[in-house]
C-alpha positions in Angstrom: 101.4 141.1 124.3 101.0 138.1 122.4 104.1 136.3 121.2 104.7 134.3 118.1 102.7 131.1 117.6 104.2 128.0 118.9 104.3 125.6 115.8 103.9 122.0 115.6 107.2 119.9 115.1 107.0 118.4 111.7 107.8 114.6 111.9 110.4 112.9 109.8 111.2 116.3 108.1 114.6 115.7 106.9 113.7 112.1 105.8 110.6 113.4 104.0 112.5 116.0 102.0 115.2 113.4 101.1 112.7 110.9 99.9 110.5 113.5 97.9 113.6 114.6 96.2 112.3 118.2 96.3 114.4 120.4 93.8 114.4 124.0 92.7 111.4 124.9 90.7 109.5 121.7 91.8 105.7 121.7 92.0 104.4 119.8 95.0 101.2 119.2 97.0 100.8 118.9 100.6 97.6 117.2 101.2 97.7 117.8 105.0 99.4 121.3 105.2 98.5 121.7 108.9 100.5 124.7 110.3 102.9 124.5 107.6 106.1 122.7 108.9 106.6 120.4 106.0 105.3 123.0 103.5 107.8 125.6 104.7 110.7 123.3 104.1 109.4 122.0 100.7 109.0 125.7 99.7 112.6 126.6 100.8 113.9 123.6 99.0 112.1 124.3 95.8 112.8 128.1 95.7 113.0 130.4 93.9 110.2 129.4 91.4 108.8 126.3 93.0 105.1 126.3 94.0 103.1 124.3 96.5 99.5 123.7 96.8 98.5 123.1 100.5 95.2 121.5 101.4 93.7 121.2 104.8 90.2 120.4 106.1 90.8 122.3 109.3 90.3 126.1 108.7 92.1 127.0 112.0 95.2 125.0 111.0 95.1 126.4 107.4 95.0 130.1 108.7 98.1 129.4 110.8 99.9 128.0 107.7 98.7 130.9 105.7 100.3 133.5 108.1 103.4 131.3 108.5 104.0 131.1 104.8 102.9 134.5 103.7 106.6 135.4 102.9 106.4 133.0 100.0 104.0 135.0 98.2 102.1 133.3 95.3 104.3 130.2 95.6 102.2 128.9 98.4 98.5 128.3 97.4 96.4 127.4 100.5 93.0 125.7 100.0 90.5 124.7 102.6 89.6 121.2 101.4 89.7 117.6 102.4 92.2 115.5 100.6 89.3 113.3 99.5 88.6 116.1 96.8 92.4 116.1 95.7 91.6 115.5 92.2 89.1 118.4 91.9 91.3 120.8 93.7 94.3 120.1 91.6 92.2 120.7 88.3 90.9 124.0 89.7 94.4 125.2 90.6 96.3 123.7 87.6 98.3 121.3 89.5 97.5 118.5 87.1 101.1 117.1 87.0 103.5 117.5 90.0 106.8 116.3 91.2 105.8 115.4 94.8 102.8 114.7 96.9 102.8 114.5 100.7 100.3 113.1 103.2 101.0 113.6 106.9 98.1 111.8 108.6 98.6 112.7 112.1 97.0 115.2 114.4 99.1 118.2 115.2 100.0 119.5 118.7 97.9 122.6 117.9 94.8 120.5 117.2 95.3 118.4 120.3 95.8 121.4 122.5 92.8 123.5 120.9 90.2 124.1 123.4 86.5 123.3 122.6 87.3 120.8 119.8 87.4 117.6 121.7 90.4 115.9 120.3 92.0 115.3 123.7 91.1 114.0 126.9 93.6 116.1 128.7 91.1 118.9 129.0 87.2 118.9 129.4 85.6 119.7 126.1 82.5 118.9 124.3 82.6 115.6 122.4 83.0 117.3 118.8 86.4 116.0 117.0 85.5 117.5 113.7 88.3 118.8 111.5 85.9 121.0 109.7 83.5 122.9 112.1 81.1 123.2 109.0 80.5 119.4 109.2 77.5 118.4 111.0 78.5 115.0 112.3 80.2 114.9 115.7 81.6 112.6 118.1 78.6 113.1 120.5 76.3 111.9 117.9 78.5 108.6 117.5 78.6 108.2 121.3 75.0 109.0 122.1 73.0 108.0 119.0 74.7 104.8 118.0 73.2 101.4 118.7 75.4 99.4 121.1 76.5 96.9 118.5 77.4 99.8 116.0 79.4 101.5 118.7 81.2 98.5 119.7 82.1 97.9 115.9 83.6 101.5 115.5 85.7 101.0 118.6 87.0 97.7 117.6 87.5 98.3 114.0 88.9 101.9 114.1 90.4 101.7 117.5 91.5 98.2 117.6 90.1 98.4 121.1 90.0 94.8 122.8 87.5 95.7 125.3 85.1 97.5 122.7 81.9 95.5 123.7 82.4 96.3 127.4 82.9 100.0 126.7 80.2 100.2 124.4 77.8 98.6 126.9 79.0 101.1 129.5 78.6 104.1 127.4 75.0 103.1 126.4 74.1 102.8 130.0 75.7 106.0 131.1 74.2 108.1 128.1 74.0 110.9 127.5 77.8 111.8 127.5 78.7 115.2 126.7 82.2 115.9 127.3 85.7 114.4 126.8 86.3 114.1 130.5 83.1 112.3 131.1 83.9 109.7 128.3 87.5 109.3 129.4 86.6 108.6 132.9 84.2 106.1 132.0 86.6 104.3 129.9 89.3 104.5 132.8 86.9 102.8 135.1 86.6 99.8 132.6 90.0 99.5 131.1 93.1 98.9 133.3 96.0 101.4 132.6 99.1 99.7 131.0 102.3 101.9 131.0 102.1 105.5 129.9 98.9 105.1 127.4 95.7 106.4 128.6 93.0 103.7 128.7 90.8 105.9 126.5 93.5 106.5 123.8 92.1 104.0 121.4 88.4 105.1 121.9 89.3 108.6 121.2 91.1 107.6 118.0 88.2 105.4 116.8 85.6 108.3 117.5 87.9 110.8 115.5 88.4 108.5 112.7 84.6 107.8 112.3 83.6 111.5 112.6 86.1 112.5 109.8 85.9 109.5 107.7 89.6 109.2 107.8 90.2 105.7 106.1 87.4 106.4 103.5 89.0 109.8 102.5 92.4 108.2 102.3 91.1 105.3 100.1 89.7 108.0 97.8 92.8 110.3 97.8 95.5 107.8 97.0 94.5 106.9 93.5 93.9 110.6 92.6 97.4 111.4 94.0 99.0 108.9 91.8 97.3 110.2 88.7 98.6 113.6 89.4 102.2 112.5 89.7 104.8 113.3 86.7 106.8 110.3 85.6 109.3 109.7 88.4 107.1 112.1 90.7 107.0 110.8 94.2 104.2 110.0 96.8 105.2 110.3 100.4 102.8 109.2 103.2 103.4 109.5 107.0 100.9 107.5 109.1 100.7 107.0 112.9 98.7 103.8 113.5 98.4 100.3 112.0 95.1 100.9 110.1 96.4 103.9 108.1 99.7 102.3 107.6 98.3 99.0 106.4 95.9 100.7 104.0 98.9 102.7 102.5 101.2 99.6 102.2 98.5 97.6 100.5 97.7 100.4 98.1 101.4 100.9 97.2 101.9 97.1 96.7 98.9 96.8 94.5 99.9 99.8 92.2 103.4 98.3 92.1 102.2 95.1 90.5 101.2 94.4 86.8 98.4 92.0 87.3 95.9 91.6 90.1 94.1 88.4 88.9 93.9 85.5 91.4 97.0 83.2 91.4 95.0 80.4 89.7 94.3 82.7 86.5 96.6 81.6 83.8 96.3 84.5 81.5 95.8 88.0 82.9 92.3 89.4 82.6 92.4 92.5 84.7 94.6 94.4 82.4 96.1 96.3 85.4 99.6 97.7 84.8 102.0 98.8 87.6 101.9 102.7 88.0 104.4 102.9 90.9 107.8 101.6 92.1 108.1 101.3 95.9 111.2 103.1 97.1 111.0 102.4 100.9 111.2 98.6 100.9 111.9 99.1 104.6 109.5 101.5 106.3 111.1 104.7 107.4 110.7 105.6 111.1 112.1 108.4 113.3 115.4 108.3 114.9 116.1 108.0 118.7 117.1 111.5 118.6 113.8 112.7 117.1 111.7 110.6 119.3 113.6 112.0 122.4 112.8 115.7 121.1 109.3 114.8 120.1 107.7 111.8 121.8 104.6 112.1 119.6 106.6 111.0 116.7 107.4 107.6 117.9 104.7 105.8 116.1 105.2 107.5 112.6 105.9 105.6 109.5 107.0 106.9 106.2 106.4 105.0 103.0 107.4 106.4 99.5 106.7 105.3 96.0 107.7 106.8 92.6 105.5 107.1 89.5 106.8 104.8 86.8 107.8 106.1 83.3 105.0 105.0 80.9 
C-alpha cells in the first residue's frame, strides 16, 4: 500500500508569510509552486475568498501541488508554465493586479530525489536536468557538444567553479559522458573535496542553470512581477546562491531609484521613476533551528520589496 507523499519542506515559511503580509481575500501568485508548501500556507492565510495562481515549469511537481491543494477548490489555479511567461499567464487567468508574488528559486527535495532526471549526483541517472521534459536541450548536450572554451565559461560563470578550465578539458577528453555518476566521478578526480560539499556541486549547478536558462528567465520575470503588483503589493524572492541573489538584489535596488543616469549627468535624461520600496534592508536568512531541521535551507536568502503608490 502506498502511503501519503513526503512533501518538500518549504524554506523560510513563516518569514515569507509575514513579509508578504498575506491577508484574508488576498490574490497572490506563486511563480514556483513546486509541491505546494508555500502555496498551501498562503491559501490558508487568505481564506475564505483568497485566490492563488500557481506556476511551475515542472509537470511532476505541479501534479503533486494539484493533489495537495485540491481541497481549496477553485481558489488554487495551477498552471504548467515557466515564470518567464508570467505576464502572459497572469493576463490569461485575470491576475493583472495582485497583492503578493513569490519566487522560491531552489530545487525541491522531490526533484533532487526523482529518478531519471539527473539533478543529483547521489544516484546514477542520465544527464538530463530539464525541469520540463518537453524541452529538447539537455545537460548531455552541454557536456558532449560544447566546445571546450564554451563549456569552461558555463562552469565558471554559472557555477563559479575555480577549476572550470581543468574540468572542461577533462570532460572533452573523456567524452561521451552519459550519466551523472560518470560526470561526478570525473570531477572528483580533479577537484579536491573540501568539507561536506561534493566536488561536483558547482558543476551540476552550472549545468542545471544552463539547461533551464535560470538567470535569463528570472531577468524576464522580475519586471513582469512588478507590473502585476497592486500599490503596496509585495514581491518576495528566495534565492539559494550568489548569482541569483545578486541579480535580485540589483534589480530591487534599481527599481527603488528615481534616476538611473550616470553620476556625471547633471539633469536626469532617463525618466526612470522608482516603482519599489525595499523592505528587507538586511537580507532574511533561516534561523539556526530551521537549518538544523532542514540543512538544505542554510543558503537561502529572502528579499522583499513593496510596490510604491503612484
